[in-house]
N, C-alpha and C positions, 0 to 999 in steps of 0.2 A: 145322863152323861154330860161331863164337863164340856163346855163349848170352847174348843181350841181354835175355832175359825174366826171369832171376833177379833177385829183389828188387823187380821192378816191382809196383805196386799196380794191380790190374785189376778193374774192375766189368764184370759180364756180365749183361745182362738175358735173360729167357727161359731161365734156367739150370736149370729143372726137368726139361728133357729135350732131345732132339734135338741140334742144333748147340751150343746153350748149355751143356748138361751136358758135352759132349765138350771144348769150349773151356776150360771151368772146370777140368776134370780135367787136361787136358794142360798148361795154364798152371801149375797148382799143381805138377805133376810136374817142371816146368822151374824151379821155385823161386820162382814169383810168389806174392804175397799176393792172394788172390782174394775179392771180395765178390760173392756170388751173389744175384740178384734174380729173382723170378717172382711171379705172382699165385696160383699153385698152391702153397700152403704145405706140403702133405704131400710132394709130389715134390721141392720145394725142400729140405726137410730131408733127403730121401734123398740128393740130390746132395751136400749139405754133409757128411753122415755118411761118404759114400764117400771124400771127399777127406780129411776129418779122420782117418779110420782109417789112412791111410798116413802120418800125422804131418805133413801139410802145413798151411800157414797159410790158414785160410778162415773167413769169416763169411757170414751170410745175412740178408736182410730181405725179408719179403713186401711186394711193391710192384706197384702198378698203373701201368704206364708211361704210361697215358693221363691220369694225374693229376699235374700239375706239382708240387704240394706233396709228394706221395709220392716223386717222383724227387729233389726237393731234399733231402728227409729221407734218402734213400738216399746221396746224395753226402755229406751232413754226417756220417752214421754212418760212412762209409768214412774220412773225414778224422779223425774222433774215434778210430777204431780203428787206423788205419795211418799217419796223419800227412800223407797226400797222395793225389792221384789221378793216376796216370801214363797209364792207358788206360781209355777207356770203350768197351765193345763193345755197340752198340745192335742186339741180335740178335732181340729179341721181335718176332713177326709172325704173321699168319694169312693164309690164301689161299682166300677164298670165291669160287672161279671160278663164273661164272654168266653166262647171256645176259641182255640187257636184258628179254627176254620173261619171264624168271624173277623179275621185280622183286617180285612179291607175296610170295614166300618168301625172297627174297635181300636185301631192303632192310635188315633189321635186322643181318644179317651184314656188309653193305657199310658200315653206320654204324660197326660195331665195327672193321672193317678200317681205315677212315680214322682212327679214334681211335688204334689201336695202331701201324699202319704209318707214318702221317705224324706225328701228334701225339706218339707215343711216341718217335720219333727226335728230333723237335724238342725235346721236354722233356728228353731225355738230353743233348743239346747244351747247352741252357740250364743244366741242373743242374751241369755240370762246368766250364762255360766260365770263370767268374771265377776258380776255383781254379787251373785250368791256366795262365791268363794271369798270375796272381800268382806261380805257381811259375816261369814263364818257359819252360815246355815241357809238352807233353801230346800225346796221340794219341787220336783218335776214329775208331773203326771202325764203319761203318754197313752193315748187311746190306740189299742191294738184290736184284736178280734180273735174268736176261735178259729177263723180262717188261717191265722198264723201258726196254728198248731201242727197241721199236716197239709201236704200238697194234695189237692183234689181237682178233679175235672171241673171246668167252668170257671175256675178262679186262679189260674196260673199266675197272672200278673197281680191281681188284688191280694191274693194270699202271700205272694212274695213280698209285697210291700209291708204287710203286717208282720211277717217273719223278720223283716229288716227292723221294724220298730222294736220287736222283742230283743234283737241283738244290740241295737243302739242303747236300749234301756239298761240291759244287764251289764254291758261294758261300762256304761256311765256309773252304775251303782258300784261296781268294783273299784273303779278309779277314784271315785269321790266319797267313799265310805267315811262317815263321820263329819261330812261337810254338806253333802246334798242327798236328801232322801229321793228315791226313785220308785214310782209306782207304775205298774203296767196294768191297764184295764182291758179285759177281754169280754165284751158282751157277746151274747148269741144274737140271732136275728131279732130285730126290734121293728115290727112293721110300721109303727107310728112315726118313724123318723123319715127324713127326705132322702136317705141313702138309696132306697130302692129305685128312686127316679133316675139314678145313673146307670142302671143295669142295661147293658147293650142287648143281650139275648136272654129273655126270661127263662128259657129252658136251662140256662146255666146254673140255676139254683139247685139242680140235681146233685151237685157235688157236696152240698152241705146237708142235704136231706136223704140222699140215697134211697133205700127201700121205703122210706116214709114219705116220699114226695107226693104220691096220689092222696094219701090220707091227710097230709098237711094242707094241700090245696083245697081239699074238700072242706076242711075246717075253716080256712080263710073265707071261702065263698059263703059258707053258712053264717059265719060271724058278720060279714058285711051285710047279709040279708036279715040279720037279727034273729037267726034261727039256731044258733049254736047253744047247746045246754049251758046253763049258768055255771056249772062246775068247771067248765072249760075256760070261762072268761073271768072268773072270780079269783083275784090274787090270794085270797084266803083258802083256796082249794088247792090240794096237791096235784090236781089235774090241770091246773092253769097252763094254757098252751102257748102263750106268747107274751113277752114282757111289754109293759108300757114304758116309754122313754123315761118317765119319772122315776121308775125303779132303778134304772142305771144311774141317773143323776144323783139319787140318794146314796148309792154305794160309792160314787166318786167323792161325795162330800164326807162319807164315812172315812174314807182313806185320808182325806185332808184333816179331818177332825180328830187328830191324834196328838199326843204330846210330841215335842220335837225328838225325843229319844225313842219313839216307836214308829216304825216304818211298815206300812202294808205294802209288801213288795209286788205281789202278783194276785189279781182278783178277777176270777171268772164269774160272770153274772148270768144266770139261766132262769127261765121259767121252769118250775119243777116238772111240768108235763110237756115240755117242748119236744120237737121231733128231730132236733139236730143231732147228727152223728159224730161231729168233730169234738 
């Protein structure tokens, strides 16, 4: 496949770990100039050093995606450093799953979820919009989730933020057709990321698993103990039960690695044997 990533200038938020770090590293390996952003300065430096050590072009800026002025500064720093912005990957996000009955301990996490997952994506769009329009082309990749497809128990707030990402993305696509490409990425559950660390009530995962909850938890327990059959853990098996973060990063790069005239608009990424019902 032709490499359309080479020499692109790509901003990645949430680059201190998880999908963000992998996207940044893989894009740099394909020849992109990468601007990494995250609120976690120490791990952001770690990402940057890992990329720079391989001789790739990378810069970083500690950024709170919920603050528009900081996102605007990130965009300007990218322009000053690399001369343009080709791709914005709005990856930063948190997942505080909880029931409404958990509101006493979940409310502050929900506030932060709204700030990061909705305002962070909106701020990312705003920060790069004028530059991309002025350039005559650009590409915005927004991380959503299968949770944004349907409302379910245990994910009222998180699911609403991802539904908002879908709406923000589609409205931008319609408004900017022929100028800015827009891609919505919808991963299923990916145990290897840090997202699960934000869950307020572990029981709230029932919304995405439904009748498969007990079976999935059994598989996870067996996997952690090294007792799960190989066909469940082998990505070359149709029974593969849970995605590795690298698989999601690869598909995000696939969406970026297209000619300017080809836009991957909506991409759901699943393990073929997963238990998610959304």
